[in-house]
C-alpha positions in Angstrom: -19.3 14.4 7.9 -16.7 13.4 5.4 -13.5 11.4 5.9 -10.4 12.5 4.0 -6.6 12.2 4.0 -4.3 15.2 3.8 -0.6 15.6 3.0 2.0 14.5 0.5 1.5 11.3 -1.5 2.4 8.3 0.6 2.4 10.4 3.8 -1.2 11.4 4.1 -2.8 11.8 7.6 -6.4 11.0 8.3 -8.9 13.7 9.0 -12.6 14.4 9.2 -14.6 17.3 7.9 -17.4 17.9 10.4 -20.9 19.3 9.9 -19.6 22.7 11.2 -17.3 23.0 8.3 -14.1 22.5 10.4 -11.6 19.8 9.7 -10.2 17.7 12.6 -7.2 15.4 13.0 -8.1 11.7 13.2 -4.7 10.4 14.3 -5.8 10.0 17.9 -8.2 7.3 16.6 -6.3 5.8 13.7 -3.1 6.0 11.8 -5.1 6.0 8.5 -8.5 5.4 6.9 -8.2 1.8 5.8 -10.5 -1.2 5.3 -9.6 -2.4 8.8 -10.6 0.9 10.3 -13.9 0.9 8.5 -14.6 -2.7 9.5 -13.8 -1.9 13.1 -16.7 0.6 13.4 -14.4 3.4 12.5 -17.1 5.7 11.2 -19.1 5.3 14.5 -16.0 6.0 16.5 -15.3 9.2 14.5 -18.9 10.4 15.2 -18.5 9.6 18.9 -15.2 11.5 19.0 -16.7 14.5 17.3 -19.7 14.5 19.6 -17.3 14.3 22.6 -15.1 17.1 21.3 -12.1 14.8 21.5 -10.5 15.9 18.2 -8.3 18.8 17.5 -9.0 21.1 14.5 -6.4 21.4 11.8 -5.7 24.1 9.1 -6.1 22.5 5.7 -5.1 25.5 3.5 -2.3 24.5 1.3 -2.5 20.8 2.1 -2.8 18.3 -0.7 -6.0 16.1 -0.6 -5.2 12.5 -1.1 -7.5 9.6 -1.9 -9.9 9.1 1.0 -9.1 5.4 1.5 -5.6 3.9 2.0 -4.4 0.4 1.1 -7.3 -0.4 -1.2 -7.3 -4.2 -1.9 -9.0 -4.1 -5.3 -11.0 -1.9 -7.6 -13.9 -3.8 -9.2 -15.3 -1.9 -12.2 -18.6 -2.1 -13.9 -18.8 -1.4 -17.7 -21.8 -0.2 -19.7 -24.0 0.4 -16.6 -25.9 3.3 -18.1 -28.1 2.6 -21.0 -27.2 5.8 -22.8 -23.5 5.1 -22.5 -23.9 1.6 -24.0 -25.9 3.1 -26.8 -23.3 5.8 -27.6 -20.5 3.2 -27.8 -22.6 1.0 -30.1 -22.6 -1.9 -27.7 -25.7 -4.0 -26.6 -27.4 -3.4 -23.2 -25.8 -6.0 -20.9 -28.1 -8.7 -19.5 -25.7 -9.0 -16.5 -23.1 -6.6 -15.2 -19.9 -6.3 -17.2 -17.1 -6.7 -14.7 -13.4 -5.8 -15.0 -10.6 -5.0 -12.5 -8.4 -2.0 -12.0 -5.1 -2.1 -10.1 -5.1 -0.2 -6.8 -1.9 1.5 -7.7 -3.8 3.5 -10.3 -5.4 5.5 -7.5 -4.3 9.1 -7.0 -5.8 12.1 -5.2 -8.7 14.0 -6.6 -6.7 17.0 -7.8 -3.4 15.2 -8.7 -1.9 15.3 -12.2 -3.1 12.5 -14.5 -0.6 11.2 -17.0 -1.5 10.5 -20.6 0.4 7.3 -21.5 3.2 7.4 -24.1 1.9 6.7 -27.6 -1.7 7.3 -26.5 -4.0 9.2 -28.8 -7.3 8.2 -27.2 -7.3 9.0 -23.5 -10.8 9.5 -22.3 -12.8 10.6 -19.2 -15.5 8.8 -17.1 -17.1 10.3 -14.0 -18.4 7.5 -11.7 -19.8 6.9 -8.3 -17.5 4.7 -6.2 -18.8 2.4 -3.5 -16.4 1.8 -0.6 -16.9 -1.6 1.1 -17.0 -1.7 4.9 -17.8 -5.3 5.6 -16.9 -8.5 3.9 -19.4 -9.3 1.1 -19.6 -13.0 0.3 -22.6 -14.9 -1.3 -25.1 -12.3 -0.4 -28.8 -13.1 -1.0 -30.5 -9.7 -0.8 -30.3 -6.0 -1.4 -30.5 -5.4 2.3 -27.5 -7.6 3.0 -25.6 -5.8 0.2 -26.2 -2.3 1.5 -25.1 -3.4 5.0 -21.7 -4.0 3.5 -21.3 -0.5 2.1 -19.3 1.9 4.2 -19.7 4.9 2.0 -19.3 6.7 -1.3 -16.8 8.8 -3.2 -16.2 10.2 -6.6 -14.1 8.1 -8.9 -12.6 9.1 -12.3 -12.2 5.9 -14.4 -9.7 7.4 -16.9 -9.5 5.1 -19.9 -7.3 4.7 -23.1 -9.7 3.6 -25.8 -7.2 2.3 -28.3 -5.5 0.2 -25.6 -8.9 -1.0 -24.3 -10.6 -1.8 -27.6 -8.2 -2.0 -30.5 -5.2 -3.8 -29.0 -6.8 -7.3 -28.4 -7.5 -9.1 -25.1 -9.5 -7.6 -22.3 -10.3 -4.0 -21.3 -7.7 -4.0 -18.6 -5.0 -2.7 -21.0 -6.8 0.6 -21.4 -7.8 0.9 -17.7 -4.6 0.4 -15.7 -2.2 3.0 -16.8 -0.5 5.0 -14.0 -2.7 7.7 -12.3 -5.8 6.4 -14.1 -8.1 6.4 -11.0 -8.4 9.8 -9.2 -10.5 9.2 -6.1 -12.1 11.5 -3.6 -12.0 14.1 -2.2 -14.1 12.5 0.5 -15.5 9.3 1.8 -19.1 10.1 2.7 -20.7 7.5 5.1 -23.5 5.5 3.5 -26.0 6.6 6.1 -25.5 10.2 5.1 -26.4 9.6 1.5 -30.2 9.4 1.4 -30.4 7.6 -1.9 -27.3 6.5 -3.9 -29.6 6.2 -6.9 -30.5 9.9 -6.9 -27.1 11.6 -7.3 -26.3 13.9 -10.1 -22.9 13.3 -11.9 -21.2 16.0 -14.0 -18.0 16.3 -15.8 -16.4 19.2 -17.7 -13.3 19.4 -20.0 -11.7 22.8 -20.3 -14.9 24.3 -19.0 -17.1 22.5 -21.6 -19.9 20.3 -20.1 -19.4 16.7 -21.3 -21.3 14.5 -18.9 -24.5 15.4 -17.0 -26.6 12.6 -15.7 -27.9 10.9 -12.6 -27.3 7.6 -10.8 -31.0 6.9 -11.3 -30.1 5.9 -14.8 -27.9 3.0 -13.8 -29.0 -0.3 -15.3 -27.8 -2.2 -12.2 -28.2 -0.2 -9.0 -25.6 -0.2 -6.2 -27.4 -2.8 -4.1 -27.6 -5.2 -7.0 -24.0 -4.7 -8.0 -22.7 -5.5 -4.5 -25.0 -8.6 -4.2 -24.1 -9.8 -7.7 -20.3 -9.3 -7.3 -20.3 -11.2 -4.0 -21.1 -14.4 -6.0 -18.0 -14.1 -8.1 -15.4 -12.7 -5.7 -15.2 -11.7 -2.1 -15.5 -8.0 -1.5 -13.4 -7.0 1.5 -13.4 -3.9 3.7 -11.6 -1.1 1.8 -12.3 -2.5 -1.7 -13.9 -0.2 -4.2 -16.6 -0.7 -6.7 -16.6 1.8 -9.6 -20.2 1.7 -10.7 -20.0 2.8 -14.3 -20.3 6.1 -16.3 -23.1 7.8 -18.2 -23.1 9.0 -21.8 -20.9 11.9 -22.8 -17.4 10.3 -23.1 -15.1 11.2 -26.0 -15.5 7.7 -27.5 -19.2 8.4 -28.1 -18.7 11.8 -29.8 -18.6 12.5 -33.6 -15.3 12.6 -35.4 -12.9 14.1 -34.7 -13.4 12.7 -31.2 -12.2 15.1 -28.5 -9.8 12.8 -26.7 -7.7 14.3 -23.9 -4.3 16.0 -24.5 -1.6 17.2 -22.2 -2.7 20.5 -20.6 -6.4 19.7 -20.6 -8.3 20.3 -17.4 -11.1 17.9 -16.3 -13.5 18.8 -13.5 -15.9 16.3 -12.0 -18.6 16.4 -9.3 -21.2 14.2 -7.8 -24.0 15.6 -5.6 -22.9 15.6 -1.9 -19.6 14.0 -2.6 -17.4 17.0 -3.5 -15.5 17.7 -6.6 -12.3 16.8 -8.5 -10.0 18.9 -10.8 -7.2 17.4 -12.7 -4.7 18.8 -15.2 -3.5 16.2 -17.6 0.2 15.8 -18.3 2.4 13.6 -20.5 4.0 10.4 -19.2 
């Protein structure tokens, strides 16, 4: 099954897409898909409601798909987590995870318009696996403890402005936190329905041209180690996201002239078993 949120931005309603392909209203169980809902055995309660035929089907045609999690507390991002991506950017392979934060208000739906910032000439793409936290992660000792804190997975698009990120001084945050810079979804897939988070294909196309095609098996630091590692530097709380890094193929790593994004470009992303995104880029 997949959890999702449908409706206009700011007024989404929770829903579940069941194994039979139908979509059901979740409002009898919860007002929204939040960290509190996930921490309160929300996924198990949805399964029980589906099994008991307690939910009403809904028609989804024409409804906007929003981000699958509401009220995200923080987005913790991992840089240079694929060896080939580090190599294409000319940076050394990190000995420990490279960590930066992204503001939750960058999150938009998977098919929403993404805005190229004013004065931007180097807006770039990054397909990523997002980890959704379902239990508080604090000072974890083992991979098993870390995976027990994972509620599920989603597709995340870590849109980036490379001039702001690299050439304007300070930390990477300047190039990562522009409005609409984190499309998320379409679904939250429960962790126990993803056989191996280190065996998922990731693909991204720009205007139909393949740009990224890799697998999460190529991560330097796998999901379990990222969650364990991060728990020693900050508390991961239910509803938080971890963007786990992107593979090679970004515009930054291409020969000159680098094909950075322009208004009107269409970017399509997919991760095995997690659905697909499609964004048309506009001008802020």
